[in-house]
C-alpha positions as CSV (number, residue, x, y, z in Angstrom):
1,M,78.6,-6.8,-154.3
2,I,77.4,-7.6,-150.5
3,S,74.7,-5.8,-151.4
4,W,73.6,-7.7,-154.3
5,L,74.1,-11.2,-152.4
6,K,72.2,-9.9,-149.5
7,K,69.2,-9.1,-151.8
8,H,69.4,-12.6,-153.7
9,F,70.5,-15.1,-151.1
10,I,69.0,-13.3,-147.3
11,P,65.4,-12.4,-146.2
12,H,65.6,-9.1,-145.0
13,E,63.3,-5.6,-144.9
14,G,65.4,-4.8,-148.1
15,N,63.7,-7.2,-150.2
16,S,60.7,-7.5,-148.3
17,H,61.8,-10.7,-146.8
18,R,61.7,-12.7,-150.0
19,P,64.9,-13.3,-151.1
20,H,65.6,-12.6,-154.8
21,I,66.9,-16.5,-156.2
22,L,63.5,-17.7,-154.9
23,R,61.6,-15.4,-156.8
24,G,58.9,-17.3,-159.8
25,S,60.8,-15.4,-162.3
26,N,64.3,-16.2,-161.1
27,T,63.9,-19.7,-160.6
28,R,62.2,-20.2,-164.1
29,N,65.5,-18.8,-165.0
30,I,67.6,-21.1,-163.3
31,V,65.6,-23.9,-164.7
32,I,66.5,-22.6,-168.2
33,I,70.3,-22.7,-167.4
34,V,70.2,-26.2,-165.7
35,L,68.4,-27.3,-169.0
36,L,70.6,-25.6,-171.4
37,L,74.0,-26.8,-169.6
38,E,72.5,-30.3,-169.3
39,V,72.5,-30.2,-173.5
40,I,75.6,-28.7,-173.9
41,T,77.4,-30.8,-171.0
42,F,75.6,-34.0,-171.2
43,L,73.6,-34.9,-174.1
44,G,75.5,-32.9,-176.6
45,P,79.0,-34.5,-175.9
46,T,76.5,-37.9,-175.6
47,L,74.4,-37.6,-179.0
48,T,77.4,-36.1,-181.0
49,H,79.0,-39.8,-181.2
50,L,75.1,-41.5,-181.2
51,N,75.8,-41.9,-185.3
52,T,79.4,-43.5,-184.7
53,T,78.6,-46.0,-181.3
54,G,75.2,-46.7,-181.9
55,G,74.8,-45.9,-177.8
56,M,74.5,-43.5,-175.5
57,T,78.2,-43.3,-175.1
58,A,80.6,-40.2,-175.9
59,E,84.0,-40.1,-176.6
60,V,86.4,-42.3,-174.7
61,I,90.0,-40.7,-175.1
62,S,92.5,-43.2,-174.1
63,A,95.0,-40.1,-172.9
64,V,92.0,-39.2,-170.5
65,L,91.8,-42.8,-169.6
66,A,95.3,-42.9,-168.9
67,N,95.5,-40.1,-166.8
68,L,92.0,-40.5,-164.6
69,T,93.9,-44.6,-164.0
70,N,97.2,-42.3,-162.9
71,G,95.0,-40.5,-160.6
72,E,93.6,-43.4,-158.9
73,R,97.6,-44.9,-158.3
74,Q,98.2,-41.4,-156.8
75,T,95.9,-41.3,-154.4
76,Q,97.2,-44.8,-153.2
77,N,100.4,-43.2,-153.0
78,L,101.7,-45.1,-155.9
79,S,103.9,-43.6,-158.4
80,T,102.3,-42.7,-161.7
81,L,102.9,-45.4,-164.8
82,T,104.8,-44.4,-167.8
83,I,102.4,-44.6,-171.1
84,S,103.7,-46.6,-173.5
85,P,103.2,-46.1,-177.1
86,L,104.7,-49.7,-177.7
87,L,101.2,-51.0,-174.5
88,N,99.2,-48.0,-175.9
89,E,99.3,-50.5,-179.5
90,V,98.8,-53.8,-177.4
91,A,95.2,-52.6,-175.9
92,L,94.1,-50.5,-179.1
93,L,95.2,-53.9,-180.8
94,K,93.3,-56.2,-178.1
95,A,90.2,-53.0,-178.4
96,T,90.3,-53.4,-182.0
97,D,89.9,-57.4,-182.4
98,M,87.0,-56.8,-180.1
99,A,85.1,-54.4,-181.9
100,T,85.7,-56.2,-185.4
101,K,84.3,-59.2,-184.0
102,G,82.3,-58.3,-181.5
103,Y,83.0,-60.6,-178.4
104,F,84.1,-58.9,-175.3
105,A,86.4,-61.1,-173.2
106,H,90.2,-61.6,-172.8
107,T,90.0,-64.3,-174.4
108,S,89.0,-64.0,-178.6
109,P,86.8,-66.7,-180.3
110,E,90.4,-68.0,-181.9
111,G,91.8,-68.4,-178.2
112,K,93.8,-65.7,-178.3
113,T,94.7,-63.9,-174.8
114,T,96.6,-60.9,-173.9
115,W,100.0,-62.7,-174.5
116,Y,99.3,-63.0,-178.1
117,W,99.0,-58.8,-178.9
118,L,102.3,-58.5,-176.4
119,E,104.4,-60.9,-178.2
120,Q,102.6,-59.7,-181.6
121,A,104.4,-56.3,-180.3
122,G,107.7,-57.3,-179.5
123,Y,106.8,-56.6,-175.4
124,Q,108.6,-58.9,-173.0
125,Y,107.4,-58.4,-170.1
126,Q,107.6,-60.0,-166.2
127,Y,104.0,-58.9,-165.2
128,A,101.5,-57.4,-167.1
129,G,97.3,-57.6,-166.7
130,E,94.3,-55.7,-168.7
131,N,91.5,-54.3,-167.7
132,L,87.9,-54.2,-170.1
133,A,85.4,-52.3,-170.5
134,I,82.2,-51.9,-172.8
135,N,79.2,-49.6,-173.0
136,F,80.4,-46.1,-171.0
137,T,79.1,-42.8,-171.8
138,D,81.6,-41.4,-169.5
139,S,85.4,-42.2,-169.1
140,K,85.6,-41.5,-165.3
141,D,82.6,-43.8,-165.0
142,V,85.4,-46.4,-166.7
143,T,87.7,-45.8,-164.1
144,N,85.3,-45.6,-161.5
145,A,84.0,-49.1,-162.4
146,W,87.1,-50.5,-161.9
147,M,88.1,-49.0,-158.9
148,N,85.0,-50.3,-157.2
149,S,85.8,-53.8,-158.2
150,P,88.2,-55.6,-156.0
151,T,90.2,-57.2,-158.9
152,H,90.0,-54.6,-161.6
153,K,91.1,-52.0,-158.9
154,A,93.9,-54.9,-157.9
155,N,95.6,-54.4,-161.6
156,I,95.4,-50.2,-161.3
157,V,97.2,-50.0,-157.9
158,K,99.8,-52.8,-158.1
159,G,102.9,-52.5,-157.2
160,N,104.9,-54.4,-159.7
161,Y,103.3,-52.2,-162.6
162,T,105.5,-49.6,-164.0
163,E,104.0,-48.5,-167.6
164,L,100.6,-48.3,-169.1
165,G,98.9,-48.3,-172.5
166,T,95.1,-47.4,-173.1
167,G,92.8,-48.5,-176.5
168,V,89.6,-47.4,-177.0
169,A,87.2,-48.6,-180.6
170,T,84.1,-48.8,-181.9
171,G,82.4,-52.1,-183.2
172,M,79.2,-54.3,-182.8
173,Y,78.4,-55.8,-179.8
174,E,75.1,-58.1,-179.4
175,G,73.6,-56.3,-182.4
176,R,74.5,-52.6,-182.1
177,E,77.6,-50.7,-182.4
178,T,79.2,-49.5,-179.3
179,V,82.8,-48.4,-177.2
180,F,85.3,-51.2,-176.8
181,V,87.9,-50.1,-173.6
182,A,91.0,-51.9,-172.9
183,Q,93.8,-50.5,-171.2
184,V,97.2,-53.0,-170.4
185,Y,99.8,-52.5,-167.5
186,A,102.8,-54.4,-167.5
187,N,106.6,-54.0,-166.1
188,P,109.2,-54.7,-169.2
189,L,111.8,-56.8,-169.2
190,S,115.0,-54.5,-169.1
191,K,117.2,-54.6,-172.5
192,T,120.7,-53.6,-172.8
193,V,121.8,-51.3,-174.7
194,E,123.5,-53.6,-177.4
195,Q,119.8,-55.3,-177.7
196,V,118.3,-52.0,-178.1
197,Q,120.8,-50.6,-180.8
198,T,120.2,-54.2,-182.6
199,I,116.5,-53.7,-183.0
200,V,117.0,-50.3,-184.7
201,V,119.7,-51.8,-187.0
202,D,117.6,-54.6,-188.0
203,V,114.7,-52.5,-188.7
204,K,116.9,-49.9,-190.9
205,K,118.2,-52.8,-193.1
206,T,115.2,-54.3,-193.6
207,E,113.2,-51.7,-193.9
208,E,110.3,-53.4,-193.1
209,I,107.3,-52.0,-191.0
210,P,106.9,-54.2,-187.4
211,K,104.3,-57.0,-187.8
212,V,101.8,-54.9,-184.8
213,V,101.2,-52.7,-187.6
214,A,101.7,-54.7,-191.0
215,F,99.7,-57.8,-190.3
216,V,96.5,-56.2,-188.2
217,E,93.4,-55.2,-190.3
218,I,92.3,-51.9,-188.9
219,P,89.4,-50.5,-189.3
220,T,88.7,-46.7,-189.4
221,N,86.7,-46.2,-187.1
222,V,88.3,-46.0,-183.6
223,L,88.6,-43.4,-181.6
224,G,91.4,-41.5,-181.3
225,V,93.8,-42.6,-183.3
226,E,95.2,-41.5,-186.6
227,V,94.7,-44.2,-189.4
228,V,97.8,-43.6,-192.3
229,S,97.9,-46.5,-195.0
230,N,97.4,-48.8,-191.7
231,V,99.9,-47.9,-190.5
232,R,99.1,-46.3,-186.8
233,T,100.0,-43.4,-184.4
234,Q,99.0,-42.9,-181.0
235,S,99.8,-39.7,-179.3
236,V,101.3,-40.1,-175.8
237,K,100.6,-36.0,-174.3
238,D,98.6,-35.2,-171.7
239,P,94.5,-34.2,-172.3
240,T,94.4,-30.9,-172.0
241,F,91.6,-29.3,-169.6
242,W,88.5,-29.6,-172.2
243,Q,89.2,-32.9,-173.3
244,K,88.5,-34.5,-169.7
245,L,85.7,-32.4,-169.7
246,I,84.4,-33.5,-173.1
247,A,85.4,-37.3,-172.2
248,S,83.1,-37.3,-168.9
249,P,80.3,-35.4,-169.7
250,R,77.8,-36.6,-166.8
251,N,80.6,-36.2,-164.2
252,T,80.9,-32.8,-165.8
253,T,76.9,-32.0,-165.4
254,N,76.9,-33.2,-162.1
255,V,79.6,-30.8,-160.8
256,I,77.1,-27.8,-162.3
257,L,74.3,-29.5,-160.7
258,Y,75.6,-29.9,-157.1
259,I,76.5,-26.3,-157.3
260,V,72.9,-25.4,-158.0
261,F,71.5,-27.8,-155.8
262,G,73.7,-26.5,-152.2
263,I,73.2,-22.8,-153.7
264,I,69.3,-23.5,-153.9
265,T,69.4,-25.4,-150.7
266,L,71.2,-23.0,-148.7
267,V,69.3,-20.2,-149.2
268,L,65.7,-22.3,-148.4
269,L,67.6,-23.0,-145.0
270,L,68.6,-19.1,-144.2
271,Y,64.8,-18.3,-145.5
272,I,63.4,-21.1,-143.3
273,F,65.4,-20.1,-140.1
274,I,65.6,-16.9,-140.7
275,K,62.4,-15.9,-140.9
276,M,60.7,-18.7,-138.4
277,R,57.3,-17.3,-138.9
278,N,54.8,-16.1,-141.9
279,H,56.8,-17.9,-144.7
280,H,56.2,-17.2,-148.3
281,K,55.1,-20.4,-149.6
282,D,56.1,-19.8,-153.0
283,L,59.0,-19.1,-152.4
284,I,59.7,-22.4,-150.5
285,T,57.7,-23.8,-153.6
286,N,59.6,-22.4,-156.0
287,G,63.1,-23.6,-154.7
288,L,61.5,-27.1,-154.1
289,I,60.5,-27.4,-157.5
290,V,64.5,-26.4,-158.4
291,L,65.7,-29.0,-156.4
292,A,63.0,-31.8,-157.6
293,I,64.3,-31.0,-161.6
294,V,67.8,-30.7,-160.6
295,G,67.5,-34.1,-158.4
296,A,66.0,-35.8,-161.7
297,I,68.5,-34.3,-164.2
298,F,70.9,-36.5,-161.9
299,V,69.3,-39.4,-161.2
300,A,68.2,-39.7,-165.5
301,N,72.0,-39.0,-166.1
302,Y,72.9,-41.5,-163.9
303,Y,70.6,-43.9,-165.5
304,W,71.7,-43.3,-169.1
305,S,74.9,-43.7,-168.5
306,H,74.9,-47.1,-166.7
307,K,72.0,-49.2,-168.3
308,N,74.3,-51.0,-170.4
309,M,77.7,-50.8,-169.3
310,V,79.9,-53.6,-168.4
311,I,83.0,-54.8,-166.9
312,A,85.0,-58.1,-167.9
313,Q,86.7,-59.7,-164.9
314,S,90.2,-58.5,-164.8
315,L,93.3,-60.1,-166.3
316,D,96.7,-60.5,-164.8
317,Y,99.5,-62.7,-164.7
318,S,103.5,-62.7,-164.8
319,N,105.5,-64.1,-167.7
320,Q,106.0,-67.5,-166.4
321,S,102.3,-68.0,-165.9
322,K,101.9,-69.1,-169.6
């Protein structure tokens, strides 16, 4: 193993002072591998959803977004938020309303705010807030954009919140299909055991479907949601490793690009400093070409992912502010 590493990465007499990784055939293979991985990890997940979103938008999994939000809270030494199925429903209703009516704001054209959806769901809260996003191709980019905005970050790291819900839907906006993301944060008012038992008994007696799922029209193109007879069910399971990778194609690809860029840079530096005289210009040229291609892919992916992204002004409120 050591001899292999020395042969490929370090100039010495055994490889004629020509590290194998910088030779023409190997650099061509590296470029081919990088391009294939670009297709598999970035372009593939992105273009797969082109027909359903109308834009360069990869699948944004609500569970992954919730996981990323809790990750940001942990970095701030805050407790994680409990993923609430009821708040998932509220967020999905909001995202679906924007998607079906083609607007992007905390207040709908009819004047409905997030308070309306919380009331529809029967969610009583002390504090609540909402972050919105649109036109993203990468779930990590959504969270990064929110964290880079002081008001959106304030919602994510607010100590008053204890529960979280995330909704994702596709629909038309400004003449093209795209992805709408809504994330709702709240601190519910506590209910007594007797109140909870009364609610359960009332539902059993009347056999009614709660109005949050009974009176809202649900399109079939809502991401990550199963639709059965207009009753929506959402999973609150933690996202798998592969879901995290698929939901963040640009950031997954970046890891690969960083590794390749770092290896080639290290080999070039070793070659330049170890062999101070009589450098083989073709080796340096090959290394620089690989670095240029990797850098170009990185910049192109960033532009592709961010050219249309938008986050709405954040919203937070208490039940006294209605």
